[in-house]
N, CA and C atoms as a LAMMPS dump frame, in Angstrom:
ITEM: TIMESTEP
0
ITEM: NUMBER OF ATOMS
606
ITEM: BOX BOUNDS ff ff ff
-5.0000000000000000e+02 5.0000000000000000e+02
-5.0000000000000000e+02 5.0000000000000000e+02
-5.0000000000000000e+02 5.0000000000000000e+02
ITEM: ATOMS id mol type element x y z
1 1 1 N 331.5 363.373 -393.719
2 1 2 C 331.379 361.912 -393.636
3 1 3 C 331.288 361.299 -395.043
4 2 1 N 330.452 361.96 -395.902
5 2 2 C 330.266 361.454 -397.254
6 2 3 C 331.548 361.423 -398.039
7 3 1 N 332.384 362.487 -397.866
8 3 2 C 333.639 362.536 -398.606
9 3 3 C 334.576 361.428 -398.182
10 4 1 N 334.556 361.081 -396.877
11 4 2 C 335.398 359.986 -396.374
12 4 3 C 334.962 358.662 -396.982
13 5 1 N 333.654 358.441 -397.03
14 5 2 C 333.122 357.21 -397.619
15 5 3 C 333.5 357.143 -399.09
16 6 1 N 333.37 358.289 -399.783
17 6 2 C 333.731 358.349 -401.189
18 6 3 C 335.196 358.009 -401.408
19 7 1 N 336.07 358.586 -400.575
20 7 2 C 337.51 358.345 -400.694
21 7 3 C 337.818 356.873 -400.462
22 8 1 N 337.14 356.273 -399.465
23 8 2 C 337.368 354.853 -399.164
24 8 3 C 336.903 353.984 -400.33
25 9 1 N 335.768 354.346 -400.931
26 9 2 C 335.252 353.572 -402.057
27 9 3 C 336.176 353.671 -403.259
28 10 1 N 336.698 354.86 -403.497
29 10 2 C 337.622 355.049 -404.613
30 10 3 C 338.913 354.267 -404.408
31 11 1 N 339.41 354.289 -403.164
32 11 2 C 340.641 353.553 -402.849
33 11 3 C 340.431 352.058 -403.035
34 12 1 N 339.25 351.564 -402.617
35 12 2 C 338.938 350.14 -402.773
36 12 3 C 338.826 349.767 -404.25
37 13 1 N 338.183 350.634 -405.03
38 13 2 C 338.039 350.387 -406.473
39 13 3 C 339.401 350.379 -407.159
40 14 1 N 340.285 351.292 -406.737
41 14 2 C 341.632 351.346 -407.316
42 14 3 C 342.404 350.077 -407.004
43 15 1 N 342.225 349.558 -405.771
44 15 2 C 342.908 348.327 -405.388
45 15 3 C 342.403 347.138 -406.204
46 16 1 N 341.099 347.089 -406.443
47 16 2 C 340.518 346.022 -407.263
48 16 3 C 341.067 346.082 -408.677
49 17 1 N 341.133 347.299 -409.244
50 17 2 C 341.664 347.471 -410.602
51 17 3 C 343.119 347.04 -410.676
52 18 1 N 343.909 347.405 -409.641
53 18 2 C 345.326 347.032 -409.615
54 18 3 C 345.479 345.522 -409.538
55 19 1 N 344.656 344.885 -408.709
56 19 2 C 344.71 343.422 -408.576
57 19 3 C 344.353 342.747 -409.89
58 20 1 N 343.323 343.269 -410.553
59 20 2 C 342.904 342.684 -411.838
60 20 3 C 344.023 342.818 -412.873
61 21 1 N 344.684 343.967 -412.896
62 21 2 C 345.777 344.178 -413.85
63 21 3 C 346.922 343.209 -413.572
64 22 1 N 347.229 342.994 -412.29
65 22 2 C 348.291 342.056 -411.906
66 22 3 C 347.937 340.635 -412.323
67 23 1 N 346.677 340.254 -412.102
68 23 2 C 346.244 338.904 -412.445
69 23 3 C 346.26 338.694 -413.964
70 24 1 N 345.867 339.731 -414.705
71 24 2 C 345.911 339.641 -416.173
72 24 3 C 347.354 339.473 -416.657
73 25 1 N 348.257 340.243 -416.055
74 25 2 C 349.671 340.17 -416.448
75 25 3 C 350.247 338.788 -416.137
76 26 1 N 349.894 338.26 -414.96
77 26 2 C 350.361 336.927 -414.583
78 26 3 C 349.837 335.883 -415.565
79 27 1 N 348.565 335.995 -415.926
80 27 2 C 347.97 335.039 -416.856
81 27 3 C 348.712 335.028 -418.187
82 28 1 N 349.034 336.217 -418.684
83 28 2 C 349.757 336.297 -419.96
84 28 3 C 351.145 335.666 -419.848
85 29 1 N 351.824 335.919 -418.723
86 29 2 C 353.167 335.365 -418.533
87 29 3 C 353.128 333.842 -418.446
88 30 1 N 352.139 333.298 -417.735
89 30 2 C 352.023 331.843 -417.599
90 30 3 C 351.651 331.207 -418.941
91 31 1 N 350.782 331.869 -419.687
92 31 2 C 350.395 331.347 -421.002
93 31 3 C 351.589 331.315 -421.958
94 32 1 N 352.47 332.301 -421.847
95 32 2 C 353.67 332.303 -422.689
96 32 3 C 354.589 331.131 -422.331
97 33 1 N 354.765 330.897 -421.019
98 33 2 C 355.565 329.751 -420.574
99 33 3 C 354.951 328.453 -421.081
100 34 1 N 353.625 328.368 -421.013
101 34 2 C 352.901 327.18 -421.478
102 34 3 C 353.146 326.932 -422.963
103 35 1 N 353.05 328.008 -423.757
104 35 2 C 353.253 327.871 -425.201
105 35 3 C 354.698 327.506 -425.517
106 36 1 N 355.652 328.176 -424.846
107 36 2 C 357.073 327.905 -425.092
108 36 3 C 357.451 326.471 -424.724
109 37 1 N 356.742 325.917 -423.729
110 37 2 C 357.037 324.554 -423.265
111 37 3 C 356.179 323.506 -423.961
112 38 1 N 355.298 323.962 -424.877
113 38 2 C 354.357 323.056 -425.55
114 38 3 C 353.539 322.261 -424.52
115 39 1 N 353.077 322.988 -423.499
116 39 2 C 352.364 322.349 -422.388
117 39 3 C 350.889 322.731 -422.358
118 40 1 N 350.33 323.097 -423.518
119 40 2 C 348.936 323.533 -423.548
120 40 3 C 347.979 322.474 -423.023
121 41 1 N 348.309 321.205 -423.222
122 41 2 C 347.427 320.124 -422.759
123 41 3 C 347.612 319.852 -421.271
124 42 1 N 348.651 320.434 -420.669
125 42 2 C 348.989 320.11 -419.281
126 42 3 C 348.71 321.239 -418.295
127 43 1 N 348.394 322.408 -418.812
128 43 2 C 348.2 323.546 -417.917
129 43 3 C 346.932 324.299 -418.286
130 44 1 N 346.069 324.465 -417.305
131 44 2 C 344.857 325.264 -417.479
132 44 3 C 344.952 326.467 -416.554
133 45 1 N 344.622 327.628 -417.07
134 45 2 C 344.673 328.837 -416.244
135 45 3 C 343.324 329.535 -416.307
136 46 1 N 342.89 330.032 -415.158
137 46 2 C 341.56 330.631 -415.068
138 46 3 C 341.617 331.786 -414.078
139 47 1 N 341.059 332.928 -414.482
140 47 2 C 340.939 334.048 -413.543
141 47 3 C 339.631 333.885 -412.78
142 48 1 N 339.721 333.818 -411.46
143 48 2 C 338.562 333.618 -410.587
144 48 3 C 338.492 334.806 -409.625
145 49 1 N 337.384 334.989 -408.906
146 49 2 C 337.282 336.139 -407.984
147 49 3 C 338.418 336.197 -406.953
148 50 1 N 338.96 335.039 -406.594
149 50 2 C 340.025 335.005 -405.593
150 50 3 C 341.414 335.254 -406.184
151 51 1 N 341.543 335.255 -407.503
152 51 2 C 342.852 335.459 -408.108
153 51 3 C 342.997 334.675 -409.402
154 52 1 N 344.136 333.998 -409.547
155 52 2 C 344.399 333.179 -410.735
156 52 3 C 344.607 331.734 -410.305
157 53 1 N 343.827 330.824 -410.901
158 53 2 C 343.954 329.397 -410.614
159 53 3 C 344.719 328.736 -411.749
160 54 1 N 345.795 328.033 -411.375
161 54 2 C 346.632 327.326 -412.358
162 54 3 C 346.548 325.837 -412.05
163 55 1 N 345.967 325.071 -412.964
164 55 2 C 345.906 323.613 -412.828
165 55 3 C 346.987 322.99 -413.697
166 56 1 N 347.846 322.187 -413.08
167 56 2 C 348.902 321.489 -413.817
168 56 3 C 348.596 320.009 -413.721
169 57 1 N 348.424 319.359 -414.879
170 57 2 C 347.832 318.02 -414.875
171 57 3 C 348.439 317.126 -415.961
172 58 1 N 348.088 315.862 -415.886
173 58 2 C 348.471 314.88 -416.899
174 58 3 C 347.738 315.133 -418.216
175 59 1 N 348.253 314.551 -419.281
176 59 2 C 347.462 314.354 -420.488
177 59 3 C 347.715 312.919 -420.97
178 60 1 N 347.31 312.609 -422.187
179 60 2 C 347.451 311.232 -422.677
180 60 3 C 348.905 310.832 -422.898
181 61 1 N 349.779 311.826 -423.035
182 61 2 C 351.175 311.531 -423.373
183 61 3 C 352.154 311.793 -422.236
184 62 1 N 351.773 312.637 -421.299
185 62 2 C 352.674 312.999 -420.208
186 62 3 C 352.011 312.74 -418.866
187 63 1 N 352.74 312.103 -417.99
188 63 2 C 352.218 311.739 -416.674
189 63 3 C 352.861 312.629 -415.617
190 64 1 N 352.033 313.394 -414.917
191 64 2 C 352.567 314.252 -413.869
192 64 3 C 352.984 313.428 -412.661
193 65 1 N 352.07 312.581 -412.203
194 65 2 C 352.345 311.669 -411.098
195 65 3 C 351.907 310.258 -411.507
196 66 1 N 352.763 309.263 -411.343
197 66 2 C 352.279 307.897 -411.515
198 66 3 C 351.188 307.614 -410.478
199 67 1 N 350.326 306.693 -410.811
200 67 2 C 349.253 306.337 -409.868
201 67 3 C 349.847 305.92 -408.528
202 68 1 N 349.27 306.439 -407.461
203 68 2 C 349.67 306.123 -406.074
204 68 3 C 351.056 306.651 -405.712
205 69 1 N 351.553 307.641 -406.472
206 69 2 C 352.908 308.14 -406.238
207 69 3 C 352.918 309.665 -406.151
208 70 1 N 353.888 310.202 -405.396
209 70 2 C 354.12 311.643 -405.338
210 70 3 C 355.412 312.007 -406.061
211 71 1 N 355.896 311.101 -406.921
212 71 2 C 357.107 311.351 -407.696
213 71 3 C 356.754 312.22 -408.905
214 72 1 N 357.275 313.446 -408.926
215 72 2 C 356.946 314.39 -409.989
216 72 3 C 357.745 314.082 -411.252
217 73 1 N 357.053 313.969 -412.388
218 73 2 C 357.719 313.679 -413.657
219 73 3 C 358.64 314.811 -414.086
220 74 1 N 359.661 314.487 -414.884
221 74 2 C 360.691 315.466 -415.258
222 74 3 C 360.116 316.635 -416.056
223 75 1 N 359.161 316.371 -416.96
224 75 2 C 358.565 317.452 -417.738
225 75 3 C 357.887 318.467 -416.827
226 76 1 N 357.191 317.972 -415.812
227 76 2 C 356.454 318.855 -414.902
228 76 3 C 357.39 319.538 -413.913
229 77 1 N 358.488 318.878 -413.565
230 77 2 C 359.509 319.534 -412.748
231 77 3 C 360.057 320.742 -413.498
232 78 1 N 360.359 320.566 -414.783
233 78 2 C 360.863 321.672 -415.609
234 78 3 C 359.822 322.783 -415.737
235 79 1 N 358.559 322.411 -415.855
236 79 2 C 357.487 323.403 -415.982
237 79 3 C 357.394 324.257 -414.716
238 80 1 N 357.458 323.616 -413.551
239 80 2 C 357.415 324.357 -412.288
240 80 3 C 358.654 325.237 -412.127
241 81 1 N 359.802 324.759 -412.599
242 81 2 C 361.028 325.564 -412.555
243 81 3 C 360.852 326.861 -413.327
244 82 1 N 360.178 326.801 -414.466
245 82 2 C 359.965 327.988 -415.295
246 82 3 C 358.915 328.921 -414.688
247 83 1 N 357.942 328.349 -413.994
248 83 2 C 356.858 329.144 -413.416
249 83 3 C 357.304 329.872 -412.148
250 84 1 N 358.196 329.268 -411.374
251 84 2 C 358.577 329.796 -410.059
252 84 3 C 359.023 331.256 -410.084
253 85 1 N 359.963 331.655 -410.958
254 85 2 C 360.39 333.064 -410.943
255 85 3 C 359.268 334.037 -411.299
256 86 1 N 358.346 333.608 -412.169
257 86 2 C 357.211 334.454 -412.544
258 86 3 C 356.293 334.684 -411.348
259 87 1 N 356.013 333.624 -410.586
260 87 2 C 355.185 333.761 -409.389
261 87 3 C 355.859 334.664 -408.369
262 88 1 N 357.185 334.622 -408.323
263 88 2 C 357.918 335.378 -407.315
264 88 3 C 357.922 336.882 -407.585
265 89 1 N 357.644 337.281 -408.822
266 89 2 C 357.676 338.707 -409.173
267 89 3 C 356.51 339.477 -408.563
268 90 1 N 355.415 338.772 -408.291
269 90 2 C 354.218 339.432 -407.772
270 90 3 C 354.229 339.472 -406.251
271 91 1 N 353.629 340.531 -405.72
272 91 2 C 353.497 340.647 -404.265
273 91 3 C 352.174 340.006 -403.836
274 92 1 N 352.031 338.73 -404.17
275 92 2 C 350.789 338.007 -403.861
276 92 3 C 351.122 336.677 -403.204
277 93 1 N 350.255 336.262 -402.305
278 93 2 C 350.414 334.96 -401.652
279 93 3 C 349.838 333.872 -402.553
280 94 1 N 350.342 332.662 -402.376
281 94 2 C 349.808 331.543 -403.159
282 94 3 C 349.421 330.377 -402.259
283 95 1 N 348.477 329.609 -402.763
284 95 2 C 348.032 328.374 -402.119
285 95 3 C 348.331 327.228 -403.084
286 96 1 N 348.978 326.185 -402.591
287 96 2 C 349.314 325.015 -403.41
288 96 3 C 348.492 323.835 -402.898
289 97 1 N 347.758 323.193 -403.801
290 97 2 C 346.884 322.09 -403.409
291 97 3 C 347.194 320.851 -404.234
292 98 1 N 347.289 319.712 -403.558
293 98 2 C 347.502 318.438 -404.232
294 98 3 C 346.192 317.674 -404.383
295 99 1 N 346.073 316.934 -405.493
296 99 2 C 344.847 316.18 -405.799
297 99 3 C 345.209 314.763 -406.234
298 100 1 N 344.278 313.853 -406.036
299 100 2 C 344.441 312.462 -406.478
300 100 3 C 343.255 312.058 -407.348
301 101 1 N 343.382 310.887 -407.975
302 101 2 C 342.193 310.289 -408.581
303 101 3 C 341.466 309.501 -407.479
304 102 1 N 340.48 308.72 -407.859
305 102 2 C 339.651 308.042 -406.849
306 102 3 C 340.112 306.617 -406.522
307 103 1 N 341.259 306.219 -407.01
308 103 2 C 341.791 304.9 -406.651
309 103 3 C 342.078 304.856 -405.154
310 104 1 N 341.684 303.778 -404.509
311 104 2 C 341.867 303.656 -403.068
312 104 3 C 343.04 302.729 -402.737
313 105 1 N 343.79 303.085 -401.689
314 105 2 C 344.831 302.199 -401.177
315 105 3 C 344.178 301.07 -400.386
316 106 1 N 344.824 299.926 -400.387
317 106 2 C 344.24 298.76 -399.727
318 106 3 C 344.148 298.972 -398.22
319 107 1 N 345.233 299.472 -397.615
320 107 2 C 345.227 299.726 -396.175
321 107 3 C 345.138 301.234 -395.95
322 108 1 N 343.934 301.727 -395.71
323 108 2 C 343.7 303.158 -395.559
324 108 3 C 344.388 303.751 -394.335
325 109 1 N 344.646 302.927 -393.338
326 109 2 C 345.315 303.433 -392.138
327 109 3 C 346.796 303.672 -392.394
328 110 1 N 347.369 302.863 -393.261
329 110 2 C 348.789 302.98 -393.561
330 110 3 C 349.065 304.17 -394.491
331 111 1 N 348.25 304.307 -395.532
332 111 2 C 348.412 305.401 -396.489
333 111 3 C 347.102 305.582 -397.232
334 112 1 N 346.763 306.822 -397.53
335 112 2 C 345.491 307.077 -398.203
336 112 3 C 345.611 308.32 -399.097
337 113 1 N 344.508 308.678 -399.745
338 113 2 C 344.545 309.775 -400.707
339 113 3 C 344.777 311.142 -400.061
340 114 1 N 344.398 311.281 -398.806
341 114 2 C 344.699 312.534 -398.101
342 114 3 C 346.212 312.711 -397.968
343 115 1 N 346.883 311.649 -397.544
344 115 2 C 348.339 311.726 -397.389
345 115 3 C 349.023 311.882 -398.742
346 116 1 N 348.532 311.16 -399.736
347 116 2 C 349.141 311.226 -401.062
348 116 3 C 349.004 312.626 -401.661
349 117 1 N 347.817 313.202 -401.582
350 117 2 C 347.624 314.543 -402.158
351 117 3 C 348.443 315.586 -401.394
352 118 1 N 348.59 315.406 -400.085
353 118 2 C 349.439 316.294 -399.3
354 118 3 C 350.897 316.176 -399.715
355 119 1 N 351.351 314.939 -399.948
356 119 2 C 352.731 314.717 -400.399
357 119 3 C 352.962 315.355 -401.771
358 120 1 N 351.981 315.272 -402.638
359 120 2 C 352.102 315.883 -403.961
360 120 3 C 352.204 317.406 -403.858
361 121 1 N 351.411 317.987 -402.979
362 121 2 C 351.473 319.441 -402.79
363 121 3 C 352.836 319.864 -402.251
364 122 1 N 353.374 319.09 -401.321
365 122 2 C 354.676 319.413 -400.736
366 122 3 C 355.791 319.287 -401.775
367 123 1 N 355.716 318.272 -402.638
368 123 2 C 356.707 318.122 -403.713
369 123 3 C 356.674 319.342 -404.634
370 124 1 N 355.481 319.808 -404.979
371 124 2 C 355.356 321 -405.816
372 124 3 C 355.925 322.22 -405.1
373 125 1 N 355.61 322.351 -403.813
374 125 2 C 356.141 323.463 -403.021
375 125 3 C 357.67 323.461 -403.027
376 126 1 N 358.258 322.298 -402.747
377 126 2 C 359.712 322.194 -402.682
378 126 3 C 360.362 322.518 -404.032
379 127 1 N 359.722 322.076 -405.122
380 127 2 C 360.256 322.358 -406.458
381 127 3 C 360.22 323.85 -406.752
382 128 1 N 359.126 324.513 -406.4
383 128 2 C 359.008 325.957 -406.613
384 128 3 C 360.025 326.721 -405.76
385 129 1 N 360.17 326.309 -404.499
386 129 2 C 361.109 326.987 -403.598
387 129 3 C 362.551 326.832 -404.079
388 130 1 N 362.865 325.665 -404.632
389 130 2 C 364.233 325.406 -405.092
390 130 3 C 364.561 326.152 -406.386
391 131 1 N 363.55 326.775 -406.986
392 131 2 C 363.772 327.391 -408.295
393 131 3 C 363.315 328.85 -408.368
394 132 1 N 363.369 329.528 -407.237
395 132 2 C 363.193 330.978 -407.275
396 132 3 C 361.996 331.546 -406.567
397 133 1 N 361.106 330.701 -406.036
398 133 2 C 359.956 331.229 -405.298
399 133 3 C 360.344 331.444 -403.84
400 134 1 N 360.088 332.633 -403.343
401 134 2 C 360.381 332.932 -401.938
402 134 3 C 359.386 332.219 -401.025
403 135 1 N 359.897 331.705 -399.925
404 135 2 C 359.04 330.955 -398.99
405 135 3 C 357.922 331.817 -398.43
406 136 1 N 358.181 333.114 -398.293
407 136 2 C 357.158 333.99 -397.713
408 136 3 C 355.958 334.187 -398.632
409 137 1 N 356.099 333.806 -399.893
410 137 2 C 354.971 333.923 -400.825
411 137 3 C 353.915 332.847 -400.594
412 138 1 N 354.309 331.742 -399.967
413 138 2 C 353.391 330.612 -399.81
414 138 3 C 352.569 330.786 -398.54
415 139 1 N 351.27 330.879 -398.724
416 139 2 C 350.367 331.056 -397.585
417 139 3 C 349.862 329.714 -397.06
418 140 1 N 349.65 328.753 -397.962
419 140 2 C 349.062 327.481 -397.538
420 140 3 C 349.445 326.374 -398.513
421 141 1 N 349.725 325.196 -397.961
422 141 2 C 349.941 323.978 -398.749
423 141 3 C 348.928 322.975 -398.237
424 142 1 N 348.067 322.479 -399.123
425 142 2 C 346.935 321.692 -398.632
426 142 3 C 346.687 320.436 -399.463
427 143 1 N 345.899 319.54 -398.876
428 143 2 C 345.547 318.26 -399.496
429 143 3 C 344.042 318.23 -399.753
430 144 1 N 343.661 317.767 -400.944
431 144 2 C 342.236 317.666 -401.273
432 144 3 C 341.791 316.235 -401.539
433 145 1 N 342.744 315.276 -401.522
434 145 2 C 342.413 313.882 -401.853
435 145 3 C 341.687 313.848 -403.212
436 146 1 N 340.552 313.152 -403.297
437 146 2 C 339.811 313.086 -404.567
438 146 3 C 338.488 313.842 -404.465
439 147 1 N 338.455 314.898 -403.635
440 147 2 C 337.22 315.636 -403.412
441 147 3 C 336.909 316.679 -404.483
442 148 1 N 337.902 317.001 -405.324
443 148 2 C 337.682 317.996 -406.385
444 148 3 C 338.213 317.439 -407.7
445 149 1 N 337.543 316.416 -408.221
446 149 2 C 338.007 315.766 -409.446
447 149 3 C 337.876 316.707 -410.637
448 150 1 N 338.925 316.751 -411.455
449 150 2 C 338.883 317.553 -412.671
450 150 3 C 337.993 316.877 -413.716
451 151 1 N 337.954 315.541 -413.676
452 151 2 C 337.116 314.776 -414.592
453 151 3 C 336.227 313.836 -413.767
454 152 1 N 335.123 314.35 -413.216
455 152 2 C 334.278 313.534 -412.333
456 152 3 C 333.596 312.37 -413.035
457 153 1 N 333.455 312.441 -414.363
458 153 2 C 332.828 311.328 -415.077
459 153 3 C 333.776 310.13 -415.18
460 154 1 N 335.075 310.383 -415.029
461 154 2 C 336.076 309.311 -415.031
462 154 3 C 336.969 309.507 -413.801
463 155 1 N 336.487 309.098 -412.629
464 155 2 C 337.172 309.416 -411.375
465 155 3 C 338.58 308.851 -411.246
466 156 1 N 338.925 307.835 -412.048
467 156 2 C 340.273 307.279 -411.98
468 156 3 C 341.168 307.779 -413.117
469 157 1 N 340.681 308.779 -413.86
470 157 2 C 341.439 309.306 -415.003
471 157 3 C 342.704 310.019 -414.542
472 158 1 N 343.712 310.001 -415.412
473 158 2 C 345.027 310.549 -415.077
474 158 3 C 344.983 312.042 -414.76
475 159 1 N 344.134 312.809 -415.452
476 159 2 C 344.123 314.259 -415.237
477 159 3 C 343.673 314.659 -413.842
478 160 1 N 343.07 313.727 -413.11
479 160 2 C 342.684 314.019 -411.732
480 160 3 C 343.89 314.039 -410.786
481 161 1 N 344.994 313.455 -411.217
482 161 2 C 346.229 313.477 -410.421
483 161 3 C 346.992 314.74 -410.793
484 162 1 N 346.882 315.746 -409.972
485 162 2 C 347.358 317.06 -410.395
486 162 3 C 347.714 317.961 -409.204
487 163 1 N 348.264 319.122 -409.571
488 163 2 C 348.569 320.181 -408.615
489 163 3 C 347.796 321.433 -409.039
490 164 1 N 347.251 322.127 -408.06
491 164 2 C 346.602 323.403 -408.32
492 164 3 C 347.352 324.495 -407.568
493 165 1 N 347.68 325.57 -408.285
494 165 2 C 348.313 326.736 -407.666
495 165 3 C 347.325 327.89 -407.776
496 166 1 N 346.943 328.449 -406.638
497 166 2 C 346.024 329.591 -406.63
498 166 3 C 346.805 330.82 -406.182
499 167 1 N 346.953 331.779 -407.093
500 167 2 C 347.613 333.046 -406.776
501 167 3 C 346.521 333.996 -406.291
502 168 1 N 346.59 334.366 -405.034
503 168 2 C 345.504 335.097 -404.392
504 168 3 C 345.603 336.602 -404.614
505 169 1 N 344.458 337.241 -404.803
506 169 2 C 344.416 338.697 -404.719
507 169 3 C 344.698 339.075 -403.262
508 170 1 N 345.027 340.338 -403.039
509 170 2 C 345.316 340.762 -401.668
510 170 3 C 344.083 340.621 -400.775
511 171 1 N 342.902 340.923 -401.312
512 171 2 C 341.684 340.802 -400.509
513 171 3 C 341.397 339.343 -400.177
514 172 1 N 341.695 338.428 -401.105
515 172 2 C 341.466 337.002 -400.837
516 172 3 C 342.415 336.492 -399.763
517 173 1 N 343.691 336.916 -399.81
518 173 2 C 344.627 336.464 -398.773
519 173 3 C 344.263 337.077 -397.427
520 174 1 N 343.763 338.322 -397.43
521 174 2 C 343.309 338.936 -396.173
522 174 3 C 342.15 338.148 -395.577
523 175 1 N 341.245 337.674 -396.439
524 175 2 C 340.11 336.88 -395.955
525 175 3 C 340.58 335.571 -395.333
526 176 1 N 341.621 334.973 -395.938
527 176 2 C 342.151 333.724 -395.394
528 176 3 C 342.819 333.973 -394.047
529 177 1 N 343.513 335.093 -393.94
530 177 2 C 344.098 335.465 -392.653
531 177 3 C 343.013 335.654 -391.597
532 178 1 N 341.89 336.252 -392.006
533 178 2 C 340.783 336.449 -391.07
534 178 3 C 340.255 335.115 -390.564
535 179 1 N 340.261 334.132 -391.454
536 179 2 C 339.736 332.817 -391.091
537 179 3 C 340.663 332.089 -390.115
538 180 1 N 341.966 332.105 -390.412
539 180 2 C 342.912 331.334 -389.614
540 180 3 C 343.57 332.14 -388.499
541 181 1 N 343.596 333.469 -388.646
542 181 2 C 344.361 334.289 -387.712
543 181 3 C 345.767 334.464 -388.249
544 182 1 N 346.337 335.651 -388.045
545 182 2 C 347.641 335.974 -388.614
546 182 3 C 348.71 336.007 -387.532
547 183 1 N 349.684 335.093 -387.633
548 183 2 C 350.822 335.04 -386.729
549 183 3 C 350.403 335.088 -385.264
550 184 1 N 349.373 334.332 -384.95
551 184 2 C 348.957 334.213 -383.552
552 184 3 C 348.115 335.354 -383.045
553 185 1 N 347.849 336.362 -383.877
554 185 2 C 347.061 337.506 -383.439
555 185 3 C 345.577 337.182 -383.587
556 186 1 N 344.788 337.497 -382.574
557 186 2 C 343.355 337.248 -382.645
558 186 3 C 342.712 338.301 -383.531
559 187 1 N 342.241 337.912 -384.703
560 187 2 C 341.66 338.875 -385.642
561 187 3 C 340.135 338.832 -385.641
562 188 1 N 339.56 338.026 -384.758
563 188 2 C 338.1 337.955 -384.672
564 188 3 C 337.604 339.039 -383.729
565 189 1 N 336.705 339.881 -384.211
566 189 2 C 336.193 340.977 -383.404
567 189 3 C 335.416 340.43 -382.209
568 190 1 N 335.466 341.126 -381.056
569 190 2 C 334.741 340.649 -379.863
570 190 3 C 333.277 340.397 -380.13
571 191 1 N 332.675 341.196 -381.018
572 191 2 C 331.256 341.021 -381.324
573 191 3 C 330.957 339.709 -382.009
574 192 1 N 332.002 339.033 -382.525
575 192 2 C 331.799 337.759 -383.21
576 192 3 C 332.138 336.563 -382.331
577 193 1 N 332.214 336.798 -381.052
578 193 2 C 332.557 335.727 -380.125
579 193 3 C 331.466 334.667 -380.123
580 194 1 N 331.791 333.487 -379.598
581 194 2 C 330.824 332.384 -379.575
582 194 3 C 329.627 332.746 -378.723
583 195 1 N 328.436 332.266 -379.08
584 195 2 C 327.258 332.503 -378.266
585 195 3 C 327.472 332.011 -376.839
586 196 1 N 326.775 332.655 -375.891
587 196 2 C 326.995 332.344 -374.47
588 196 3 C 326.738 330.898 -374.136
589 197 1 N 325.784 330.246 -374.841
590 197 2 C 325.474 328.854 -374.521
591 197 3 C 326.614 327.925 -374.949
592 198 1 N 327.562 328.423 -375.796
593 198 2 C 328.691 327.609 -376.195
594 198 3 C 329.932 327.925 -375.386
595 199 1 N 329.849 328.966 -374.53
596 199 2 C 330.988 329.384 -373.734
597 199 3 C 330.993 328.628 -372.411
598 200 1 N 332.098 327.964 -372.031
599 200 2 C 332.146 327.229 -370.773
600 200 3 C 331.872 328.126 -369.579
601 201 1 N 331.183 327.593 -368.591
602 201 2 C 330.919 328.35 -367.361
603 201 3 C 332.207 328.497 -366.574
604 202 1 N 332.36 329.627 -365.825
605 202 2 C 333.585 329.791 -365.026
606 202 3 C 333.677 328.75 -363.926
């Protein structure tokens, strides 16, 4: 029994090491693209427990999205074009998230920051797909509105209008599958079923 546990622990450790090496390699490749494009002020990259987080944002000279718009600027379109083939080389799923600043639309029922951030995420997705990213790599496209401001002290600042790309480790994507279920398959163990008081009577 002990040897089996040992083998499983070693296999898990090897997988973690492999994931870390992949994330390090991706970070170096993205940083090179950033330097070659002179986009250091527009791209932040961070290795997190879930993988690699890439924030693509405005600066004082370049506007990623005009206020209240999902129209992607040409500089950022080119940046995503260069990033797409690099993301496609890895056998990792990605999550694309759109963000807004805190400016509010006058008629919230007609259009709001949830819809705008979702539209921004979809524009980024479409740009990546059109330039070499396989559709099967994308696990989720989501909207965050203004709930995760990059500059909370200036909620209407331009850098809050941005796209975040999270390249997931295999364990992180497995956890997301556990949460949502994979291709209609029930992945929740019977022991985790709802308590009886929440289960409808026959």
